[in-house]
N, C-alpha and C positions, 0 to 999 in steps of 0.2 A: 460594400464598396470593394472593387477588385484590389487584389494585393499589389498589382503593378502601380496603382494610383497612390496608395498609402506608402509613405516613407518609413513610418514607424508602425510595426505590427499592432493589430488591434488588442493583442494581449497586454499591451503596455498602456492602454487608455486609462484604466482604473488607477494604475500606479502614478502616472504623470498627473492625472486629474487630482488625486489625493495630495501629491506634492505641491501643486499650484494653490490648492485650497489651504493647505497648512501654511505655506509661505505668506499668503495674503492675510491670514489670521495673525501670524507673527509679526508682520509689518504693523498691524494695528496695535499689537502688544508693545512694539517698540515705540510707537508714537506715544502711548500712555506712559511708558517709562521716562521718555524725554520730557513730557509735559509735567510730570511729578517733580522733576529736579532740573528744570530747564535752565536755571541760573547757574548750576554747577556743571553744565555740559557745554553750553555755548555762551558767548559773551565775554566781557573783560574779566569777570570773577570766576571763570570756568576752572574746575579742578583738573589737574594733570590726569590724563587717561580717559576722562569722560567723553570728550569729543571723539577720541580715537575708537572707543568702544561703540559709540553710536554709529559712526560712519562705516566701520568695518561690518557691524551687524547688518546695517541697512544695505550695504553693497551685496553681501551674501544672500540676504533674503530676496532682493530684487533679481539677483542672478538665477536663483532657483525658481522664482515664479515665472520669469520671462522664458527660460529654456523649457520648463515643463509645459507652460501654456501654448508656446508656439509649436512644441512637439506634437500637439494634438491636432494641429491643422493639417488637412490633407494636402499633398503635393509640396509640402514644406519639409526640407531636409533639416533634421534637428541639429545637424552639424553646423548650419549657418548661425542660429542664435547662440549655440555653444561657443563658437569661435568669437563672435562679436562681443558677447558678455564677458568672456574670459579676458579679452584685450582691455575692455572698459574697466573691469574689476582691477587688473593689474596696474593700469595707469592710475586709477583712483587711490589705490593703497600706496603706491610709490610716491605720488604727490603728497599724500597725507603724511607719510614718513618724513619726507624732506621738509614739510612746512612745520610739523610739530616737534620734529627731532625726538620721538618717542623711542629711546634706545634701550629701554628696560626689558622688553619682550622680543628680542631678536629671534629667538627660536620659534615663537608663535608666528612672527612675521614671515620667516623663511618657510615654515610649513604651509601657511596660507598661500603664499606665492607659488609654492610647488603644486598645491591643489589646483589652483587656477591654470598653471602651465600644463598639468595633466589634462584638464578639461579642453584646453586649446588643442593639445595633441589629438585627443580622441575625436574632437570635432572635425579636425582636418582629415583624419582617416575616414570619418563618415562622409565627408564631402567627396572623397575619392570613390568610396564604395558605400552608398546609402543602405545597402542590405546586409552589412557586416554585423551580424548578431552579437559577436563577441565585443566589438567596440561599442555597441549600443548598450550592452550590459555594463561595461566599464564606465560609460558616461552617466548612466543611471545612478551608479554607486557614487560617483563624484558629486552629482547634484544633491544626493541625499547627505553627503558629508558636509557640503557647504551649508546646507539647511540646519544640520545639527550644530555645527560650530556657531553659526549665527544665533541660534536659539540660546546656546550657552552664554553668549556675549550680551544678548538682550536681557537675559535673566540676571546676569552680574550687574548690569546697568540698573535694573529695577531694584535690586537689593542694595545698591549704593556701594558696590565694591570700589569704585573709583574714589569715593570719599574716604574709605579705610585706607587705601594706598596713599592718598594725600596726607592723611593724619600721621601715618608712619613716616612719611618723608619729612614732615614738619618736626617730628621728634628727633630724627637723626640729623636734621639740618642739611639734608641733601636735596636741595631745590634746583630745578632747572631754571635757566635764565628765561625771562619773559620773551614772548614772540617778538622777533625782530631785533632783540638785543644781542650784543656780541658775547663772547665767552666771559664767564664770571672771573673777576680778578680780586685778589686779596691784597690790599694795600697795607704794608706794614706801617705801624705808627712810630714816628721818630720823635723821641724825647730830646729837648734841647740839652746840649752838653755845655758844661762850663769849662772854659779854657783855664790853663794854669796861670796863676798869678793875677787872674781877673777878680776884682773885688766883688763881693756879693751885691746883687741888684737890689735896690731899695723896694720895699713893698709899698705900693700905693694904697693909701687909705681910701675907705668907701665914702 
């Protein structure tokens, strides 16, 4: 196929094909991990962090799969799926953060958003110049990073890391309020006080 028709050089075919295959296999692994402990990930009795691990891992794997797969199609600028998937991933993670209020891993959240923002930037640069080999290399590295991070989260979910975190939270007593509930309040217990000069109250018999 002429080089003018292909947006991604043929030397990247094996690389993106391997990434797409690995992402598809890891999506299956994620489904297995969710099915093993589905009651602790989704539903009213879900453990803190379980749903966040599952959704962020699924988002990253789908991102790697879609970008790598569409990058193999002739006449398709890989910058287009990179930009679209970056926007979808950022929106999904921000909405998840606002809904679950998972504030324990803000550093991981910031790094994840930074990675997707970099993917968005490299995708825009490839839309401007589809034959920019430097930006294509950068985008290839970013897609690999999202795949590796998602693999780590899927493996943590399979090992039940969210259950360990929930157990530690239960021991320390640091629980997040349930979804939809307001901030946690501690109401002081007021004991009845006896006024001066007031005779003792008689005790009623049973």
